[in-house]
N, C-alpha and C positions, 0 to 999 in steps of 0.2 A: 259226933265226934270231933276233937280237934287233932289237928296234926301238922307236920312241916313238911314242906318240898325241897326237893334236892335235884340241883340241874348242873350239868356239864359241858362245855365244849371244849375241844382238844386243841382248837388253833386260835392265836389270836385275830386272824383275819374273821372266822366265824363269829366271834365274840363281838367285833367291832361292827360287822354288816348285821348282827343280830338275828340271822336267819334261824340259825340251831336253838337258840335261847326262845326265841317267840314259839316255835312250832312245839317245843318241850312244854313251855308255859299254857300255850293253848290247849294242848291235851290233858295236862295234869288237872288244870281247872275244871275242864269238862268231866273228868272222872271223879273228882272230888264232889262235884255237883250231883251226880247222878249216885253215889255212894254216901250221900248225906256227911260229906267231911268239910270241915271248916279249917282253910290254911291259916295258920298264926304268924307264920314265919317261913322265909323263904332263904336257903342256902345254896348260893349260886357260884361255881369255881368257873371263871370264863379264863378260855385261854391256857387250861391245864390238862396235861396228859392225863388218862385213867391207868397208866401201867405201874403207876405208884401211888402209895397214900401221902404224898408231900404237896397237900393242896390246903390253903389256908382255911375255906369253909368246910371241908371235909372235916379237917380237925375240930373246927369249932361244934359241928354237929356230933362227934365222937364224945367231946368233952360235956355236950349239954346232956347226951343221953347217959353219960356215966353221972351226973348231977342230978338225973332223973326229971328233967326240965321237959323231956320229950316223951309222948306216949305213941306216936304213931309217924313214921316215914313214909313219902311218895316219892318215887322216882318214874321217870320217863321209861326207861328201859334198867336191866340189871347191868349192860355195859355202861351205863352212864355213872353208876355207883363204882365200878372198877372194871378193868379189862385184864386183871390180872386173875387168875381162878383162886390162888391162895388167899390174896387180899381181900378178894367178894367174900368168899366162905367165912374168913375170920370177923369181916364186919356182921355177916349174918349171926353166926353163932357165938362170937365171942364178945360182940357188942349189942347188939339189937337184942336176942334172946336173952344174954346176962343180965339186961337192966329191963326185960319184960317190954319192949319196944316192937310195936307192930309194924313190920315193913311190907310194903305193897308196891308193885310195878303197875305202871299202865298197861304196857304192851308184853310183859312176860308174867306167867304164873309164878310166883314164887310162896312156897308154903313149906312149913316144917311140921306138919299135924300128923303125919303118918310116915314110915320108912320110905314108902314108894314117892309121895312129895317131897321128901327130902333129897332123895337120889335124883329127881327131877330137875330140882333147883340146883343140885351141885352140877349137874349136866349142862345147865343154862351158864353156870360160869365157866364151865370148859369149854363151851361154843362161844362165851365172849372172848376169851382169851386166843382162841384158834381163829376167830375173825379179826382179832388185832394182828396176830403174828404173820395170818396170810396177807394183809393190808401192807405190813411193814416189808414183807417180802417184794411184792409189787411195786412199792416205792421206790425201794433200793435198787432192783432191776431197772427200771425207769430212770432213776439218778445215775446209775454207773453207765447207761448209754448215752446219757446227755454230756456226760463226762467225758465219756471215749469222744465225742464229737467236738471237745474243747471247750464246752460250756462251763461257766462256773455252777456250783451246787446251789447258790442261791440262800440268800440268809446267813444266820448264825453269825460267827465272830469274823469279820472281813480282815484279811492281812493288812499289815499297819500301811501299807504304800498305796492302798488301792479303794476305791469305792465301787459300787454294783451299780451296773445298768440294767434294769429291769427289762426295758424294751430289746437291748442287744443280748442279754442274758451273759455278759461277759465284764471283767473287770475292767475298771478305767483307772490309769495311773494318776495319783495325786501328785502334781508337779513340784510342790515346794516339799512334800514328804519324800517323795523319790530322789531328789537332789541331796536331802539330807542322809539318806539311806547310801547314796554313790559315794558322798564324802565319808560315812562312817568304813564303806569296804575299803577305801583307799588308804585310810588312817591304819585300819588293820593289817593290810599288807606291808605298811611302813615300820610295822611292829609295836604299834599301839594295841593295850589290852581293852578287854571290854569294858571294863571300869572306867577307863581313861575317854575312851570314845563316848560313853553316856554322859560322862561332864562336858565332853567338847559339843557334842551335836545335841544334847538335852534330850536324849532318850528317858523314857520313865524308868527304866531298872536295866540292871546288866542282862536280866533276863530277855528282855524285850529288844535289847541290843542283840543280843546271839540269836535270838530267833528271826530277826531281820537278815542279819548276815550270812544266816545259815539256810533260809527259806527259799526252797524251789521254784515257789510261787514269782518271786522275783525274777527269774530267767524264762519265765512263761510256761512254766510246767503247774500241773495240779496233783496234788497227792490225794489220793483215795483208799482207804482200807489198805494201808501198806504197800500201796504201786503209786506209779507215776504216771500222769498221763500228759500227753502235748496238750496246752490250752490256745485259746484264739486270743488270747490278752497280750498287751504289747509289754515286753520284758523290760524292766529298769536297769537291770545288771548286764554287761558284756559275759556271756558263759565264761571264757578263758579266766577273765579276772575274778568272777565267782570260784571257778573250780581251784584257782590258784588259792584264794582265800581257806577254802575247804582243808587242801593240802597243807597250807602254812599251819592251822588251828592242828590238825593231827600232829604236826612236828612240835608243837610248842607244847601241847599237852602232855606228848610222851616225854619232852625233855624238859618240861617246865621252864620254859626260856621267855615266857612274857614279862613284862615290867610293869611293876605297880608303884614302886617308890624309886629315888632317883637310883639308878645302878653305878657301878665302877666301869671301868674299860672292858673288863673282860668276866663281869658277872655272869656267872651261869654255864660258863666256856671250860673252866679249868678242872683236870683231873689228874689224879696222883699215877705217876708212872710205874711205882713199885707195888702197891695193892689194887689201885684200879678205882679207889674211891674219890668224890668229889674233893674239889678243893675250894676253899672260901677265902675271903677278905677277913683281915682281922686289924682292927685299929692298933697302931703300935705309935705310942707317944701321942703328941699333940695334934698333930698333922698327918702323919705318914701311917702306912698300912704294910700289912705283910700278907703273902699267900701262903695258907697252909692245909696240909691234907686232913680231912675230916676224921678220919683215925685217931688221931690225937686228941679227939673230945668224945669222951664216954658217953655224953649226953647223946652223941650223933650215931650211936652203936646199931641203930634200926636201919642206917642205910645199907645200902647194895654194897658189896665188896669190902665192908668194913673189916677193919685188922688192927689190932691194938698194938701190935709189933711193928707197926710200919714204922720206918726211920727214916723217911723221905725228910729233907731239910727245910726250914721257913725260909721262904726268900723275899725280899723286899719287893712289894708291888710294883714299884715305878720301874724297876730293873727287867722285870717281867715283862710289862706291859711295853718298854722300850723295843726290847725282842722281838715281841710280836708285831709292834707297828712296822719296823723294817722289815721283816719275812713278809708280811702281807702286802706292804706295796712293793717289793721284789715280784712276788706273785702275779700282782696287777699287772706290772709291767711286761710279764713274760709268761703268759698262760699257758702256752704250750708244752712247757717245760715241767708243768706241776700239775697236768691233768691226771686226778686220779684213774688208777687202774680199776674200772667197774668189774665185779664178778657178774657172771651170767646169772639173772635171775630164775626161779624155777620157771616161770612163765616163758621166759626165753628158750629154756632147753627144752619145753614142752613143745613150743612152736617150731625148734629144729628138728626135732624128731618127726612131727608132722611133716614137714617138707621132705625129708626122707624118705618116708613112706608114701607120700603123693608121687615123687618121682619112681619110686619102686611099681606102684600102681599103675602109673604111665607105660612103664615097660611092658608089664602083663598085658594090658590093653592091646600094644602093638604086637605083640606074640600071638593074641586071639584074634587079630585081624588078619594077620599072615597064615590062620588055618589050623594053628596049635590049639586045640579044644581041651588040652589036658589041663590047661592055666585056669580053667572056669571056676573051679572051686576056689583054687587060692585067690582069685578076684575078688569072690563073694568075701572070703574069710577078711581080705585085706580091707574092703570096703567098710565092712562091720566095723574093724578095727578103728579106723580113720575117723567113722563116726563118732565113737567113742571118744577118741583124742579130741575132736573137737570140741564136743561136750564139756572133758574136762577143763580144756582152755578157757572156754565160756565162762565156768565157775570160777575158776583160777583168777581170770580176769576182772571178776567182781570183788575177789577178796583180795586181789593184790593192794599193797597202800605204796603209793609213790609219797614220799615224803616231803618232795619237794620239785617245783618246776625248775628241770636243768637250765631253762633257757634264763629264768628269772636269777637264779644263782650265777650265771656265768656274765648276766648284764652289771649285776651288781660288783663282781670281781673286776671287770673290766673299767668300770667308771670309778673304782675306788681311788687312785693314785689323783684323779682330777678334783674331787671332793672333799678329800680326807682333810684338808687344812680347814674347811670351810664351815663343818659341822661341828655342833657340840658333843660333848663325851656320851651325851644319853642317845643321840642319833649314830654316832660311833659304835656304841654296844649292840643297838638293833641291827645295823649292818653287818657287824661282824656275826651275828646270832644267822643270819640267812646264808652266809657263806661258809661258815666254819663247823664242822660236826663236834670237833672238843679239841682242847689244846691240853697235850699231856706234857706233865713237867715233872722232871727228875734231878733232884739236887740241883737246881738251877738251868739246867738245860731244858729246851721246850722242842715238842715236835707239833705242828700245826696239821690236823686232819680234816682236809677241805670235806665239804659235801660235792655230791657228784654233780659235774656241769657238763 
């Protein structure tokens, strides 16, 4: 009787070395010789997982069965056909039985001639999946321990700026790419968008650019299953500069302050002091511009604070720009007079309350040390309360969004007067966006609201 043979190895290493394939082939040939079966074709998936049916040779086998080119299939074990219970039973019941194909396993008894044998075959499929799941669990446990020790997980898609050393088990920086990434980070901090950085640095896409500038691998960490672990590899970014880049990204995303096209001096900064809607530039004549409230434009009714009845005046852009330049240069020369009064954040309030409770607890400890046993219950309650407060503070610390490094804002304001006449309009716009939260305009009068510094 003629038959075909199906073989599979799950890793490329097995496929290259040939051990798994050689063993399967030898046993299949011996089995066929003993059972007077003649092998006419081999279907071999080398380096493919058995957890799904996305395998070229398996699909070829299914196609040949449906065309009735195959009458008998022989496999080494049932788990070579599939390690997924549903897929295994599907192949047997919906492919082999449907097209009258006999399926045999060298080391597993696969038979559907009676209800008991059918149940046994289905149990074999269950145990094939159980074996796969158990193996995956062991592999993940070993992988997690490896990562906790700081070693790279190995294989897969490597980070853009690194190669992998099998001997050391860690990532090794690629000097040219590391320098390219550092340049990209500094450009982003300076105000350039991902799209522009892609063009300047030659990255493949904006997505690649963003993943490089935000990847924690580049500061020596290893992300795994939603958590981050300290790695043994050398970081390519300074941690403070990296964090600054992340915070600036949050700030720009929330305010849409990144620049793709050539901006005007105050692009993205102006807001109406009457309705609160954004204000924008509009060309007026051949060369001049005016700044107007977006509430005047019905097509922009989707914007927050849109108010069709807003009566804020249109102002010549150059006049508003002149006021802003004069005011911002005054601020640069006298920082202390213009420092914004920052309201206490929720985190700061919680920390202040914690300090008060800790002082109270210290007093109770002193009373207890002096022999006052009546405060013991109060001490226990306060200790529990402080423990809960610390846990809440830890959660709030993770959730708190610091939109800008205060030192970064301070430095940019301080050097403003020295560099203002030496940079172009685009660079001026970038600098203003790092130090100004918004410019409020009411009938030609301006109010500059600075970021905290």
